[in-house]
C-alpha positions in Angstrom: -1.9 8.8 -7.3 0.9 10.5 -8.5 -1.1 13.7 -9.3 -2.5 13.6 -5.6 0.9 13.2 -4.6 2.0 15.9 -6.6 -0.8 18.3 -5.3 0.3 18.0 -1.9 3.6 18.6 -2.2 2.9 21.6 -4.2 0.1 22.7 -1.5 0.3 21.1 1.9 4.1 20.4 2.3 5.7 23.4 2.9 9.4 22.1 3.4 9.0 21.3 0.1 9.4 22.5 -3.5 8.0 20.4 -6.5 9.9 21.1 -9.2 9.4 18.9 -11.8 6.8 16.0 -12.8 7.7 13.2 -15.2 4.9 10.8 -17.3 5.6 8.8 -20.5 2.7 10.5 -21.7 4.3 14.0 -21.9 1.2 16.1 -22.6 -0.4 14.5 -19.2 2.6 15.6 -17.4 2.6 19.1 -19.0 -0.7 19.5 -18.1 0.2 18.8 -14.6 2.7 21.1 -14.5 0.9 23.8 -15.9 -1.8 23.2 -13.1 0.4 23.2 -10.4 2.5 26.2 -11.6 5.8 24.4 -11.8 8.6 24.8 -14.7 9.6 21.3 -15.3 7.8 19.0 -17.1 9.4 15.3 -18.5 8.2 12.5 -20.8 10.4 10.1 -19.2 12.4 9.5 -15.7 15.7 9.3 -17.3 15.2 12.9 -18.5 13.7 14.4 -15.2 16.6 12.6 -13.3 19.4 14.8 -15.3 17.5 17.9 -13.7 20.1 19.1 -11.4 17.5 20.4 -8.8 15.7 17.2 -7.9 17.1 15.9 -4.9 14.3 13.2 -4.0 11.4 11.6 -6.2 8.1 10.3 -5.6 7.1 7.5 -7.8 3.5 6.4 -8.3 3.9 4.4 -11.3 2.0 1.4 -12.0 3.2 -1.9 -9.8 4.9 -3.6 -12.6 7.6 -0.6 -12.9 8.2 0.0 -9.4 11.2 -2.2 -8.9 13.3 -0.4 -11.9 12.3 2.9 -11.4 13.6 2.5 -8.0 16.5 1.1 -9.1 17.2 3.7 -11.8 16.6 6.5 -9.4 18.7 5.2 -6.7 21.7 4.9 -9.1 21.3 8.7 -9.4 21.6 9.3 -6.2 18.1 10.5 -5.4 16.2 9.9 -2.4 12.8 8.0 -2.9 9.3 7.3 -2.0 7.3 4.8 -3.6 4.2 3.4 -3.4 3.5 0.2 -2.2 3.8 -2.7 -3.8 7.9 -2.7 -4.0 7.3 -5.0 -6.9 5.6 -8.2 -7.8 8.1 -10.7 -6.9 10.6 -11.2 -4.3 13.3 -11.3 -6.3 12.7 -7.4 -8.0 11.9 -6.3 -4.6 15.4 -7.7 -3.4 17.1 -6.4 -6.2 15.3 -2.9 -5.9 16.7 -2.9 -1.8 20.1 -4.4 -2.9 20.3 -1.0 -5.3 19.4 1.5 -2.7 21.7 0.1 -0.2 24.8 0.2 -2.4 23.9 3.7 -4.1 23.6 5.0 0.1 20.0 6.8 -0.6 16.7 6.5 1.5 13.5 4.7 1.0 10.2 5.3 2.4 7.0 3.1 1.1 4.0 4.3 0.6 1.7 3.0 3.5 -0.2 5.7 4.3 -2.9 4.0 6.7 0.0 4.3 9.8 -0.4 8.0 9.1 -4.4 7.8 9.4 -5.1 9.6 12.9 -7.3 6.8 14.2 -4.7 3.8 13.0 -2.0 5.8 14.8 -4.0 6.6 18.0 -4.9 2.5 18.2 -1.1 2.2 17.6 -0.1 3.8 20.7 -2.8 2.3 22.9 -2.0 -1.1 22.0 1.7 -0.1 22.5 0.8 1.2 25.9 -0.7 -1.8 26.7 -4.2 -1.1 27.0 -5.8 -4.1 25.3 -3.2 -6.6 26.8 -1.4 -9.5 24.7 -2.7 -9.1 21.0 -4.3 -12.4 20.1 -7.0 -12.1 17.2 -6.5 -9.3 13.8 -9.4 -8.5 11.9 -9.2 -6.4 9.0 -11.4 -5.4 6.1 -10.9 -3.5 3.0 -13.4 -3.0 0.0 -13.2 -0.5 -2.7 -16.3 0.9 -3.9 -16.1 0.4 -7.5 -14.2 -2.6 -9.5 -11.4 -1.7 -12.1 -12.8 -1.7 -16.0 -11.8 -4.3 -17.7 -9.0 -2.9 -19.5 -7.4 -2.4 -16.2 -6.6 -6.0 -16.4 -5.8 -6.6 -19.8 -3.0 -3.8 -19.4 -1.4 -6.3 -17.2 0.9 -3.5 -15.0 -0.5 -3.9 -11.7 -0.8 -7.2 -9.4 -3.7 -8.8 -8.1 -6.0 -7.9 -5.6 -3.3 -8.9 -2.7 -0.8 -6.6 -4.2 -3.2 -3.8 -4.9 -5.4 -3.9 -1.9 -4.6 -6.6 0.4 -1.0 -5.3 0.9 -2.2 -2.3 2.9 -3.8 -5.1 5.8 -1.0 -7.1 5.3 1.2 -4.1 6.3 -1.1 -3.3 9.2 -1.5 -6.6 10.7 2.5 -6.5 11.4 2.7 -3.1 12.3 -0.4 -3.2 14.9 0.1 -7.1 16.3 3.7 -6.6 16.6 5.0 -9.5 15.3 5.7 -11.0 11.7 3.0 -13.2 9.8 4.3 -16.7 9.7 1.4 -18.5 7.7 -1.7 -17.9 5.5 -4.3 -19.5 3.8 -6.1 -17.3 1.1 -9.9 -18.3 -0.2 -11.2 -16.5 -2.8 -13.7 -15.6 -5.3 -14.6 -14.4 -9.0 -18.5 -15.3 -8.1 -19.9 -11.8 -9.5 -17.3 -10.7 -11.9 -16.0 -14.2 -13.4 -14.5 -12.6 -16.6 -11.7 -11.3 -14.0 -10.1 -15.2 -13.6 -8.8 -15.1 -17.2 -6.6 -12.9 -15.9 -5.3 -14.2 -12.9 -7.3 -11.9 -10.6 -10.1 -12.5 -8.1 -13.1 -9.9 -7.2 -12.9 -11.0 -3.1 -10.9 -12.9 -0.9 -10.5 -13.8 2.9 -7.0 -14.5 4.3 -6.6 -16.4 7.4 -3.3 -15.7 9.2 -1.1 -17.3 11.8 1.5 -15.1 13.6 5.2 -15.9 15.0 4.1 -15.7 18.6 0.8 -17.6 18.4 -1.7 -15.0 17.5 -4.1 -15.1 14.6 -6.3 -13.2 12.2 -8.1 -12.6 8.8 -8.6 -10.2 6.1 -11.1 -9.9 4.1 -10.8 -7.6 0.5 -13.4 -6.6 -2.2 -12.6 -4.7 -5.2 -16.2 -4.2 -5.9 -18.3 -3.2 -3.0 -21.0 -0.7 -4.5 -22.0 0.7 -1.0 -18.8 2.5 -0.6 -14.8 2.4 0.3 -15.2 0.6 3.5 -11.7 -0.1 5.7 -12.1 -1.2 9.2 -9.8 -3.3 11.9 -10.2 -4.9 14.9 -7.6 -6.1 17.4 -8.5 -8.4 20.3 -6.2 -8.4 23.0 -6.2 -10.4 26.2 -7.6 -7.5 28.3 -9.6 -5.5 25.6 -10.2 -5.3 21.9 -9.8 -1.9 20.0 -11.8 -1.1 16.9 -10.6 1.2 14.0 -13.3 2.4 11.5 -16.4 0.4 12.9 -19.6 1.1 11.3 -22.1 3.3 13.3 -24.9 1.4 15.2 -25.1 -1.1 18.0 -27.4 -3.6 16.1 -27.9 -4.4 12.4 -26.5 -2.0 9.7 -27.2 -2.3 6.2 -24.5 -0.5 3.7 -26.2 -0.7 0.5 -26.0 2.2 -2.7 -29.2 3.0 -2.5 -29.5 2.5 1.6 -30.3 5.1 4.0 -27.4 4.3 6.3 -24.0 4.9 4.2 -21.0 5.6 6.9 -18.2 5.1 4.6 -16.0 7.1 2.1 -16.5 7.2 -1.5 -12.8 6.7 -2.7 -9.6 6.2 -0.8 -8.3 9.3 -1.6 -11.0 11.2 0.3 -11.1 8.2 3.1 -7.1 8.9 3.5 -6.7 12.5 2.3 -5.3 13.6 5.4 -3.3 10.5 6.2 -1.5 11.0 2.2 -0.5 15.0 3.6 0.9 13.8 6.9 2.8 10.9 5.2 4.4 13.1 2.8 5.8 15.9 5.0 6.9 13.0 7.1 9.1 12.0 4.2 10.3 15.3 3.6 11.3 16.1 7.3 12.7 12.5 7.4 15.1 13.7 4.0 15.7 17.0 5.4 16.7 16.0 9.0 18.9 13.2 7.5 17.0 10.5 9.6 15.9 6.9 8.3 12.2 7.0 6.9 9.6 5.8 9.5 8.4 3.0 7.2 11.6 1.4 5.3 12.2 -0.8 2.6 12.3 -3.9 5.0 9.2 -3.1 6.1 7.8 -3.3 2.1 9.6 -6.3 1.6 8.1 -8.1 4.3 4.3 -7.1 3.5 5.3 -8.3 -0.3 6.2 -11.5 1.0 3.1 -11.9 2.7 1.1 -11.1 -0.7 3.1 -13.5 -2.4 2.5 -16.1 0.1 -1.2 -15.5 -0.3 -0.8 -15.5 -3.8 0.9 -19.0 -3.9 -1.8 -20.1 -1.2 -4.8 -19.1 -3.8 -2.8 -21.0 -6.5 -2.2 -24.0 -4.6 -5.4 -24.2 -2.6 -3.7 -25.0 0.7 -1.9 -22.9 3.6 1.7 -21.4 2.6 4.7 -20.6 5.2 5.4 -16.7 4.4 9.1 -16.2 3.3 11.5 -13.3 2.3 13.6 -15.8 0.1 13.0 -16.5 -3.7 13.0 -20.1 -3.9 15.1 -21.0 -6.9 15.4 -24.6 -8.3 18.7 -26.1 -10.5 18.4 -28.4 -13.3 
């Protein structure tokens, strides 16, 4: 993900100049800098932040390090683009946002689906009242190949709700124009039981209840071998709008060896244009001194839904969504 953002900044965002890359593996940072023909490569964030030419930083570390990395960057006075999720707990995300506000820097969160032409067009039509009052939100997000077990061993990323479903949680808020008030998560590890040892799941269905009375559900699948498949539908009081629906009007078979394969093979393929548009918008916001289109508050609200979904998965019951971290004293 970091390399894709670097490539886009170097080659597709003319108003930006990519001046440095940092990675804990210095050889990897140097290799990327050589490939992209830029001068600076660093083995740590701290070393890069000392580079006087840097005005803004794009953070694409594993989930576990987002909060600390954003806070360090904010203290250095740099504007920030951070990949989702903001963190793996509401406590660390809130601490991050407090540091950003204290430093007076700007923060944009990487929910690139909002920049996809189809999703952006759907949002405009919903806002124009074409479907009437939104009543039901339905979304599906499937990755083609499940992560290797080593990715679970590393314990640096969140579970499925944070790595996959959080995009749909953000879409639910954005497209419905309402906040999710309650979730009820159902999960399975049936086809890969070994991931349960790491507190993760292979697939999930999360039922949603919205503050103004609408309902919805989100399906997530970490190992859909037929392809990378993202689809969303919003049913309104007057009409329904669908994004990414499968071709065909009757029965359609999606299979790795099937004849019908309308899906992409990877998220970087499906949302290639969205990633470019997203980064151009971030750079434009910084240069034009305006607030980012997708704020830290948006990131916090989506994270609160993911946390509630995880708590529902653990407790086996519906959970209210709250942006506050429950604290008990003895």
